[in-house]
Residue, then its C-alpha position, 0 to 999 in steps of 0.5 A: m630731539v627733545k619733546i616737552l609737553l606743557c599742560c594748564s587748565a586750557g592750554m592758553s597761559t602756557s603758550m607764552v611760556v612755550q614761546k620763551m622756552q623755544k627761544a631759549a632752546s634755539q639760542q642753545g642750539l637745542d632741537a626741541r619740540i615744545d607744545a602746550v595743551g589743556m588738561e583734557e588733552f593730557n592723556e592723548k598727548i603724553a605718550e608722544y613727549d619726553c616729559c610734561l610740565l604742569g602750570p602752577q594753577i593745576k598743581y592739584k592734578l599732579a598726582d593724577f597726571q603722574k599716575q597716568a604718565t607712569e604707564y608711558n614711563k614719562p615724568v611729570t612735574v609742576i613748573n616753578t611758580m616764580d619762573y612761570g610768572m616771570l615767563n622765564g623760558e630759559k629756567i623752565l627749559k633747564a628744569a625740563l631737561a634736568l627732569i628728563e635726564s634724571h628720569k633716564e638715570s632712574 
């Protein structure tokens, strides 16, 4: 099972992205757990997931979150703004899977 955490300022705007990503995962036959949380929950949740994607509105927190995630050896990146705005769950899922794969290889 692939576990992807999405994080935004309050966890609300990413919930629609989560639904689109879950739909894309099920269409691909991928067993995935995808959840959205607010920034304040990042520290307590990151250890449970394979990666974290940040909503574009909190990209200024990327360096801080990457530093925190390093202790759990988890990759963190920002969701592409266009994909986020278009709610393109398929492309965001693909990016998350690529992030996880490239992190395993490094």
